[in-house]
Every structure is written in C-alpha cells, then in structure tokens.
VEXBANU-87810 format. One record per residue: residue number from 1; residue in three letters; chain; x, y, z of N, C-alpha, C, O, CB in turn. Coordinates in steps of 0.05 Angstrom, whole numbers, plus 5000, padded with zeros to 4 digits. Glycine has a CB too. Layout:
BEGIN
SITE;NUM;ALA;A;X;Y;Z;X;Y;Z;X;Y;Z;X;Y;Z;X;Y;Z
...
This chain:
BEGIN
SITE;1;MET;A;4998;4106;4022;5018;4083;4017;5026;4121;4034;5013;4142;4031;5031;4059;3978
SITE;2;TRP;A;5045;4118;4046;5070;4134;4059;5061;4163;4027;5053;4162;4003;5115;4108;4058
SITE;3;PRO;A;5069;4189;4054;5071;4213;4048;5106;4205;4041;5124;4192;4052;5058;4235;4073
SITE;4;ASP;A;5102;4223;4014;5131;4229;4004;5156;4238;4026;5147;4261;4031;5127;4254;3984
SITE;5;ARG;A;5184;4235;4045;5196;4259;4062;5193;4284;4049;5178;4300;4060;5226;4255;4067
SITE;6;ARG;A;5206;4292;4028;5195;4329;4013;5179;4326;4033;5187;4326;4056;5178;4339;3975
SITE;7;SER;A;5157;4324;4027;5130;4327;4021;5122;4347;4051;5115;4371;4051;5113;4293;4016
SITE;8;GLY;A;5126;4323;4081;5123;4315;4099;5146;4339;4116;5141;4359;4129;5126;4285;4096
SITE;9;SER;A;5171;4328;4110;5182;4356;4114;5180;4390;4104;5186;4412;4114;5202;4350;4108
SITE;10;ARG;A;5171;4382;4085;5160;4419;4085;5146;4422;4094;5145;4443;4107;5152;4436;4066
SITE;11;ARG;A;5123;4405;4096;5098;4415;4121;5104;4420;4156;5092;4432;4174;5075;4388;4121
SITE;12;ALA;A;5129;4404;4154;5135;4398;4182;5148;4435;4186;5146;4450;4205;5162;4365;4189
SITE;13;THR;A;5162;4441;4157;5170;4469;4165;5160;4491;4166;5169;4513;4174;5185;4475;4156
SITE;14;ARG;A;5133;4483;4155;5122;4515;4146;5106;4503;4180;5096;4520;4194;5095;4524;4104
SITE;15;ARG;A;5107;4489;4185;5090;4487;4213;5119;4501;4242;5115;4513;4263;5079;4441;4218
SITE;16;VAL;A;5136;4495;4235;5155;4516;4259;5154;4535;4249;5142;4555;4258;5186;4513;4267
SITE;17;ASN;A;5165;4534;4227;5161;4572;4221;5130;4589;4239;5129;4604;4258;5154;4577;4175
SITE;18;ARG;A;5105;4574;4221;5081;4585;4232;5094;4593;4270;5105;4613;4279;5049;4555;4227
SITE;19;LEU;A;5088;4566;4284;5101;4566;4310;5120;4595;4319;5116;4617;4330;5120;4539;4309
SITE;20;ARG;A;5143;4579;4308;5157;4621;4310;5142;4646;4304;5142;4664;4321;5181;4630;4288
SITE;21;ALA;A;5134;4648;4287;5118;4671;4277;5100;4674;4306;5102;4691;4324;5098;4663;4246
SITE;22;THR;A;5088;4658;4302;5063;4662;4325;5085;4657;4351;5069;4647;4367;5031;4635;4323
SITE;23;SER;A;5105;4657;4361;5113;4658;4378;5134;4696;4384;5137;4708;4406;5125;4628;4376
SITE;24;GLY;A;5140;4700;4367;5145;4720;4362;5127;4747;4363;5137;4769;4369;5153;4714;4344
SITE;25;ALA;A;5104;4744;4358;5079;4746;4353;5061;4753;4387;5049;4774;4392;5071;4717;4336
SITE;26;ALA;A;5066;4724;4410;5057;4722;4419;5078;4725;4448;5072;4720;4472;5043;4707;4407
SITE;27;ILE;A;5107;4736;4436;5128;4753;4466;5116;4773;4459;5094;4772;4471;5168;4759;4469
SITE;28;VAL;A;5117;4799;4440;5098;4826;4426;5091;4827;4447;5101;4832;4469;5073;4827;4403
SITE;29;VAL;A;5063;4818;4436;5039;4826;4464;5043;4820;4490;5041;4840;4505;5013;4812;4464
SITE;30;LEU;A;5047;4803;4499;5065;4791;4537;5068;4818;4546;5057;4830;4564;5106;4770;4540
SITE;31;THR;A;5103;4834;4515;5116;4848;4526;5102;4875;4538;5106;4889;4558;5135;4851;4509
SITE;32;ALA;A;5078;4876;4510;5052;4899;4508;5041;4907;4538;5034;4929;4547;5024;4885;4489
SITE;33;LEU;A;5040;4879;4552;5015;4884;4565;5026;4881;4592;5013;4886;4612;4991;4864;4558
SITE;34;ALA;A;5052;4873;4594;5067;4880;4620;5075;4906;4628;5081;4915;4650;5090;4868;4621
SITE;35;ALA;A;5071;4921;4592;5084;4961;4594;5058;4968;4609;5058;4986;4626;5089;4987;4554
SITE;36;ASN;A;5028;4949;4602;5014;4965;4592;5017;4961;4635;5027;4976;4652;4985;4960;4565
SITE;37;SER;A;5005;4937;4634;5003;4936;4660;5018;4948;4683;4999;4963;4689;5003;4917;4663
SITE;38;ALA;A;5033;4952;4698;5063;4978;4694;5049;4995;4699;5041;5000;4722;5081;4985;4664
SITE;39;GLN;A;5043;5005;4682;5032;5031;4681;4996;5038;4697;4988;5058;4710;5033;5034;4648
SITE;40;LYS;A;4986;5018;4690;4967;5012;4720;4966;5000;4739;4944;4991;4748;4951;5006;4720
SITE;41;ASN;A;4998;4995;4752;5003;4988;4784;4989;5025;4792;4990;5046;4780;5049;4979;4796
SITE;42;PRO;A;4979;5019;4815;4970;5043;4840;5003;5053;4853;5014;5075;4855;4946;5024;4874
SITE;43;TYR;A;5012;5025;4859;5031;5047;4872;5056;5043;4849;5072;5049;4866;5042;5040;4910
SITE;44;ARG;A;5067;5040;4833;5086;5056;4801;5071;5089;4806;5081;5109;4816;5071;5035;4754
SITE;45;ASN;A;5057;5087;4800;5047;5127;4804;5027;5126;4826;5004;5120;4823;5025;5146;4772
SITE;46;TYR;A;5037;5131;4847;5031;5137;4877;5018;5171;4879;5031;5191;4884;5064;5133;4895
SITE;47;THR;A;4994;5171;4874;4980;5187;4873;4988;5200;4893;4995;5190;4914;4959;5182;4871
SITE;48;GLU;A;4988;5238;4887;4961;5253;4928;4946;5250;4932;4938;5255;4955;4949;5278;4940
SITE;49;GLU;A;4924;5236;4908;4896;5232;4919;4898;5203;4926;4896;5199;4950;4871;5238;4897
SITE;50;LYS;A;4902;5185;4912;4915;5151;4928;4921;5150;4957;4908;5134;4971;4949;5141;4915
SITE;51;PHE;A;4938;5165;4967;4951;5173;4988;4927;5188;5003;4929;5183;5027;4975;5190;4981
SITE;52;VAL;A;4909;5202;4998;4898;5221;5020;4877;5198;5026;4867;5197;5049;4884;5257;5010
SITE;53;GLN;A;4867;5171;5001;4860;5149;5012;4859;5142;5024;4840;5141;5039;4862;5139;5011
SITE;54;ASN;A;4893;5125;5025;4893;5097;5044;4906;5118;5070;4917;5106;5088;4920;5063;5029
SITE;55;MET;A;4906;5147;5072;4908;5154;5092;4879;5157;5108;4880;5158;5132;4923;5175;5088
SITE;56;GLN;A;4846;5158;5092;4830;5167;5104;4827;5144;5104;4822;5143;5128;4814;5184;5099
SITE;57;THR;A;4825;5119;5097;4824;5086;5108;4840;5077;5130;4833;5061;5147;4834;5066;5086
SITE;58;ALA;A;4870;5092;5129;4885;5084;5159;4876;5091;5176;4871;5076;5195;4910;5090;5165
SITE;59;GLY;A;4867;5125;5178;4836;5137;5197;4821;5124;5210;4816;5121;5234;4815;5148;5184
SITE;60;ARG;A;4813;5114;5189;4781;5101;5203;4784;5068;5215;4772;5053;5231;4752;5099;5171
SITE;61;ASN;A;4801;5066;5202;4810;5040;5219;4827;5039;5252;4824;5025;5272;4831;5027;5198
SITE;62;TYR;A;4846;5062;5247;4850;5077;5276;4824;5073;5289;4821;5050;5297;4857;5110;5276
SITE;63;ALA;A;4802;5092;5292;4786;5100;5303;4760;5065;5312;4740;5063;5327;4777;5127;5282
SITE;64;ALA;A;4771;5047;5298;4759;5030;5302;4773;5025;5331;4762;5025;5353;4758;5011;5281
SITE;65;VAL;A;4796;5023;5327;4815;5002;5353;4813;5023;5360;4802;5023;5338;4847;4985;5353
SITE;66;LYS;A;4811;5060;5375;4810;5056;5400;4769;5058;5403;4758;5072;5420;4834;5083;5418
SITE;67;ASP;A;4762;5049;5394;4724;5049;5405;4737;5023;5415;4744;5023;5439;4686;5048;5376
SITE;68;PHE;A;4740;4998;5399;4758;4973;5405;4761;4973;5436;4747;4964;5454;4789;4975;5390
SITE;69;VAL;A;4791;4989;5436;4801;4989;5462;4779;5006;5488;4776;4998;5511;4831;5003;5459
SITE;70;ALA;A;4769;5024;5479;4762;5033;5503;4724;5020;5512;4702;5029;5519;4768;5071;5501
SITE;71;LYS;A;4741;4989;5502;4697;4974;5508;4726;4944;5522;4720;4923;5534;4657;4959;5453
SITE;72;GLN;A;4751;4954;5515;4767;4930;5524;4767;4898;5515;4772;4875;5524;4761;4930;5550
SITE;73;ASN;A;4755;4914;5486;4750;4896;5462;4784;4891;5444;4789;4898;5420;4722;4915;5438
SITE;74;TYR;A;4808;4875;5467;4838;4877;5447;4834;4858;5431;4848;4862;5412;4868;4872;5460
SITE;75;GLU;A;4818;4830;5426;4828;4822;5408;4818;4831;5378;4830;4829;5357;4827;4798;5413
SITE;76;SER;A;4785;4845;5386;4789;4866;5373;4807;4904;5349;4804;4922;5332;4780;4861;5384
SITE;77;ALA;A;4822;4891;5369;4829;4922;5359;4851;4915;5348;4862;4920;5327;4832;4948;5381
SITE;78;LYS;A;4858;4897;5372;4893;4882;5344;4886;4870;5312;4904;4864;5297;4913;4841;5361
SITE;79;ALA;A;4865;4868;5307;4851;4859;5284;4852;4880;5268;4865;4881;5247;4824;4849;5287
SITE;80;GLN;A;4831;4909;5286;4831;4929;5263;4859;4946;5258;4861;4963;5240;4807;4951;5268
SITE;81;LEU;A;4892;4937;5284;4901;4956;5280;4927;4943;5257;4949;4951;5248;4906;4971;5309
SITE;82;THR;A;4910;4919;5255;4933;4902;5234;4928;4915;5200;4945;4910;5183;4925;4861;5234
SITE;83;ARG;A;4901;4932;5195;4887;4943;5174;4902;4967;5173;4919;4968;5156;4858;4945;5177
SITE;84;ALA;A;4898;4992;5189;4903;5010;5194;4927;5013;5182;4931;5028;5163;4901;5014;5217
SITE;85;ARG;A;4958;4988;5202;4981;4999;5192;4985;4991;5169;5005;4999;5158;5001;4996;5205
SITE;86;GLU;A;4964;4971;5153;4978;4959;5131;4963;4989;5104;4971;4992;5081;4966;4916;5126
SITE;87;GLN;A;4950;4999;5114;4945;5019;5094;4955;5046;5104;4948;5066;5091;4915;5021;5086
SITE;88;LEU;A;4974;5051;5131;4991;5078;5126;5011;5061;5116;5023;5072;5098;4999;5100;5151
SITE;89;ALA;A;5019;5038;5121;5046;5037;5127;5051;5033;5075;5071;5029;5062;5056;4999;5162
SITE;90;ILE;A;5014;5038;5065;5033;5028;5039;5035;5073;5039;5042;5082;5017;5009;4998;4998
SITE;91;THR;A;5031;5088;5054;5037;5111;5034;5071;5128;5029;5076;5150;5018;5016;5135;5046
SITE;92;ILE;A;5089;5108;5042;5107;5101;5048;5126;5120;5017;5145;5134;5014;5104;5067;5056
SITE;93;THR;A;5102;5106;4998;5108;5104;4972;5110;5129;4968;5128;5144;4961;5092;5090;4954
SITE;94;PHE;A;5082;5136;4976;5091;5174;4971;5106;5192;4972;5120;5208;4959;5084;5189;4980
SITE;95;TRP;A;5098;5184;4998;5131;5208;5023;5161;5196;5000;5181;5208;5008;5140;5185;5083
SITE;96;ARG;A;5166;5185;4987;5195;5173;4977;5197;5184;4952;5217;5199;4949;5198;5140;4973
SITE;97;ASP;A;5178;5180;4930;5160;5188;4907;5170;5225;4908;5179;5236;4888;5119;5179;4916
SITE;98;ALA;A;5167;5234;4928;5164;5258;4932;5185;5262;4952;5177;5277;4969;5139;5265;4939
SITE;99;GLU;A;5212;5252;4956;5237;5262;4963;5228;5276;4988;5232;5300;4986;5252;5279;4941
SITE;100;GLN;A;5216;5267;5013;5205;5277;5028;5213;5258;5067;5200;5252;5087;5174;5277;5011
SITE;101;ASN;A;5246;5257;5057;5262;5246;5086;5246;5252;5115;5245;5235;5133;5294;5263;5090
SITE;102;ASP;A;5239;5270;5117;5243;5280;5143;5201;5274;5146;5192;5279;5168;5261;5322;5144
SITE;103;ALA;A;5177;5260;5119;5156;5253;5125;5169;5228;5133;5165;5221;5156;5135;5256;5107
SITE;104;VAL;A;5182;5215;5120;5188;5179;5111;5193;5171;5145;5180;5153;5155;5227;5170;5084
SITE;105;ALA;A;5211;5187;5159;5222;5188;5177;5195;5192;5205;5193;5177;5224;5244;5209;5170
SITE;106;LEU;A;5184;5207;5200;5161;5200;5209;5136;5188;5210;5119;5190;5228;5158;5209;5209
SITE;107;LEU;A;5135;5178;5192;5120;5153;5185;5130;5116;5190;5119;5094;5192;5117;5159;5154
SITE;108;ARG;A;5161;5128;5192;5170;5107;5203;5161;5105;5232;5157;5083;5244;5196;5107;5200
SITE;109;LYS;A;5158;5126;5241;5160;5128;5280;5128;5127;5282;5120;5115;5303;5179;5166;5298
SITE;110;ALA;A;5113;5134;5271;5083;5118;5270;5087;5092;5272;5098;5082;5291;5065;5122;5245
SITE;111;LEU;A;5077;5076;5251;5099;5051;5246;5109;5039;5266;5103;5015;5264;5122;5057;5234
SITE;112;SER;A;5121;5043;5283;5146;5037;5315;5116;5031;5338;5109;5013;5353;5174;5081;5331
SITE;113;ALA;A;5103;5063;5328;5078;5063;5356;5071;5049;5340;5058;5068;5331;5057;5088;5371
SITE;114;MET;A;5064;5024;5318;5037;5028;5328;5038;4988;5332;5020;4974;5342;5008;5048;5300
SITE;115;ASP;A;5067;4978;5320;5074;4959;5328;5088;4953;5352;5094;4932;5364;5083;4952;5313
SITE;116;ASP;A;5092;4983;5358;5082;4978;5409;5054;4968;5416;5044;4954;5434;5078;5020;5434
SITE;117;LEU;A;5044;4985;5393;5011;4971;5413;5010;4955;5400;5006;4937;5416;4979;4986;5416
SITE;118;ASP;A;5010;4943;5374;5004;4914;5371;5028;4889;5405;5028;4868;5417;5018;4907;5328
SITE;119;ILE;A;5039;4910;5401;5059;4887;5427;5040;4886;5452;5043;4869;5470;5097;4902;5442
SITE;120;ALA;A;5021;4903;5454;5019;4911;5482;4995;4898;5475;4998;4875;5483;5022;4944;5494
SITE;121;LEU;A;4971;4900;5466;4953;4890;5444;4948;4860;5448;4927;4848;5454;4965;4895;5414
SITE;122;GLY;A;4975;4849;5441;4978;4814;5444;4982;4805;5474;4977;4781;5476;5008;4802;5426
SITE;123;GLU;A;4988;4815;5495;5009;4802;5510;4977;4785;5515;4955;4787;5504;5032;4820;5540
SITE;124;GLU;A;4990;4765;5539;4974;4751;5537;4956;4755;5560;4933;4745;5558;4984;4728;5534
SITE;125;ARG;A;4964;4773;5595;4948;4789;5599;4944;4815;5594;4957;4829;5609;4948;4786;5614
SITE;126;THR;A;4933;4826;5582;4932;4860;5572;4925;4877;5597;4906;4882;5612;4906;4867;5547
SITE;127;GLU;A;4952;4885;5591;4953;4910;5610;4944;4936;5604;4956;4951;5590;4975;4915;5616
SITE;128;PRO;A;4914;4942;5621;4898;4968;5592;4917;4995;5600;4911;5014;5587;4849;4982;5599
SITE;129;SER;A;4940;5000;5620;4950;5026;5621;4980;5018;5600;4998;5034;5596;4955;5038;5656
SITE;130;ALA;A;4979;4994;5591;5003;4997;5574;4992;5003;5547;5003;5017;5529;5022;4971;5574
SITE;131;VAL;A;4965;4986;5545;4947;5001;5519;4949;5025;5513;4957;5030;5490;4922;5001;5521
SITE;132;ALA;A;4942;5044;5529;4930;5066;5529;4963;5088;5527;4968;5108;5514;4906;5067;5560
SITE;133;ALA;A;4976;5076;5542;5000;5091;5540;5023;5087;5508;5040;5103;5502;5016;5079;5568
SITE;134;ALA;A;5014;5060;5493;5020;5057;5468;5006;5069;5452;5019;5075;5431;5020;5036;5463
SITE;135;ALA;A;4986;5076;5452;4970;5093;5440;4969;5114;5440;4962;5128;5421;4954;5090;5442
SITE;136;GLY;A;4976;5124;5464;4988;5151;5466;5013;5172;5445;5019;5192;5432;4998;5146;5491
SITE;137;ARG;A;5021;5143;5458;5045;5143;5431;5044;5153;5404;5061;5164;5391;5052;5119;5424
SITE;138;LEU;A;5023;5146;5400;5019;5126;5367;4996;5158;5362;4987;5163;5340;4997;5076;5369
SITE;139;ASP;A;4993;5167;5376;4967;5195;5377;4985;5214;5380;4976;5233;5392;4942;5197;5404
SITE;140;THR;A;5011;5216;5372;5030;5239;5387;5054;5238;5354;5064;5256;5341;5049;5225;5430
SITE;141;ALA;A;5056;5202;5349;5064;5204;5335;5064;5216;5299;5079;5223;5281;5067;5190;5344
SITE;142;CYS;A;5038;5210;5306;5004;5217;5273;5014;5254;5280;5031;5268;5269;4942;5205;5290
SITE;143;GLU;A;5002;5256;5295;4994;5290;5308;5023;5306;5288;5021;5323;5270;5001;5293;5359
SITE;144;SER;A;5046;5294;5296;5068;5302;5303;5071;5319;5262;5075;5341;5253;5093;5272;5319
SITE;145;CYS;A;5064;5286;5250;5075;5279;5207;5045;5300;5213;5057;5322;5215;5073;5229;5178
SITE;146;HIS;A;5017;5305;5217;5002;5314;5206;5004;5347;5209;5004;5363;5190;4981;5301;5214
SITE;147;ALA;A;5006;5352;5241;5018;5386;5235;5046;5397;5223;5051;5421;5225;5019;5400;5262
SITE;148;VAL;A;5058;5386;5215;5075;5389;5190;5061;5380;5165;5075;5393;5149;5101;5374;5192
SITE;149;TYR;A;5039;5363;5146;5025;5364;5127;5006;5357;5120;4998;5336;5108;5032;5362;5117
SITE;150;ARG;A;5000;5370;5125;4969;5359;5128;4954;5375;5146;4955;5373;5171;4967;5329;5139
SITE;151;GLU;A;4934;5397;5126;4917;5409;5123;4881;5412;5108;4871;5401;5088;4932;5417;5119
SITE;152;GLN;A;4869;5432;5125;4843;5421;5124;4839;5452;5099;4846;5476;5101;4822;5417;5161
SITE;153;ASP;A;4825;5438;5079;4803;5452;5057;4800;5467;5071;4810;5465;5094;4776;5440;5045
SITE;154;PRO;A;4787;5488;5063;4774;5514;5080;4737;5509;5073;4720;5511;5091;4788;5552;5061
SITE;155;THR;A;4732;5503;5052;4712;5506;5034;4707;5464;5040;4682;5466;5039;4723;5524;4996
SITE;156;THR;A;4709;5450;5042;4700;5413;5050;4709;5405;5066;4711;5381;5069;4706;5391;5035
SITE;157;LYS;A;4719;5426;5084;4736;5409;5116;4753;5388;5107;4766;5376;5124;4713;5390;5140
SITE;158;ALA;A;4756;5379;5074;4768;5357;5078;4798;5370;5087;4805;5394;5087;4766;5338;5051
SITE;159;TYR;A;4814;5346;5094;4832;5347;5095;4853;5340;5065;4847;5323;5048;4831;5335;5116
SITE;160;ARG;A;4871;5353;5064;4890;5333;5054;4921;5344;5053;4934;5354;5072;4880;5324;5025
SITE;161;VAL;A;4929;5339;5028;4968;5350;5045;4970;5380;5042;4954;5391;5027;5005;5336;5024
SITE;162;LYS;A;4994;5396;5059;4991;5432;5057;5008;5427;5025;5022;5415;5009;5015;5459;5090
SITE;163;THR;A;4986;5456;5033;5004;5456;4985;5025;5461;5003;5024;5465;5027;4996;5493;4946
SITE;164;GLY;A;5055;5458;4981;5080;5469;4970;5094;5457;4992;5112;5472;5001;5084;5501;4966
SITE;165;VAL;A;5090;5420;5008;5097;5412;5017;5111;5405;5005;5135;5408;5010;5089;5405;5025
SITE;166;VAL;A;5094;5384;4970;5110;5363;4956;5112;5378;4929;5098;5392;4915;5095;5331;4953
SITE;167;ARG;A;5141;5368;4928;5161;5372;4906;5146;5366;4866;5161;5369;4847;5189;5346;4918
C-alpha cells in the first residue's frame, strides 16, 4: 500500500530540516577553515624569516645565472633568472608591510634590471657585451639595496635585515 501522505510529508520535512542543519554546520566549518587557511598563508604574514629565505634563494639562483653566463649558456641562464626573479618579486610584500617605500622603489629597480637582463639573454643572437652590461646594472641595483638594508651577523656571518630599519 501507499504510505499516508502526511507521514511521507513529515519524513520529507524532517529530511529537509536535517539537510538545513547540516548545511548550516558545513557553512560554519568552511568559514572556520577559510579563516584558518588565511592565517596559514605564508604571504599574509610575511615574516622577516621568510623574507631572508626568499632572498637567499634568489641569491643562489642569481649565482647560477652568473655561472651560466660565464659559460655562455644563455638558455640555462635565462631559465635560472626566471626563478631568481620569482623569489625576488615575492619580497615586495615584506617591504610593503614594513612601510618602507624607498625599499620598494629599490626592489622595483632591481626587478627592472632583471627584466633587462632577461631581454638581453633572450635575443635571437645574444650579444655577450649586452648581457654583461645588463648583469652589471642588476648587480648595482642589488648592491644599492643591500648597502641600506642588509648587514652581516658578526657571530654567524649570515646576512640579515639591518637592525632598526624595519618598524
């Protein structure tokens, strides 16, 4: 026999109510997860430690670029420069958070110099003198920022952000 419509309707109403309760709980859980993941995002809280890690990675990649350029392996140098640029570009977050507009300007100058080097490396017929000139401008841009914002720890000999420059 067919079930009574009213009892079926009650069952359906109970199911809908359970779904609503489950959906509400799911929304609360998803909201909490989203808030938690925002806190875990390393670029939302871009610490000095993370900044130093990115700078070290960028430095290692740029050292590899210099080695490839010395060997006139321009294709590999270009690929390695891309990695160095990615790591350096991320550091803008640190300087913006620290409200260091002059550091942001120096960083942009270095990124522009990286772009110039990238163009020189990507020419159909790569000119070693153009690559050397672009690399020299990049070295100068990096050193101008390092002179203001970087110091060496006398104990560990590791480089760090100069004491007192970050608010």
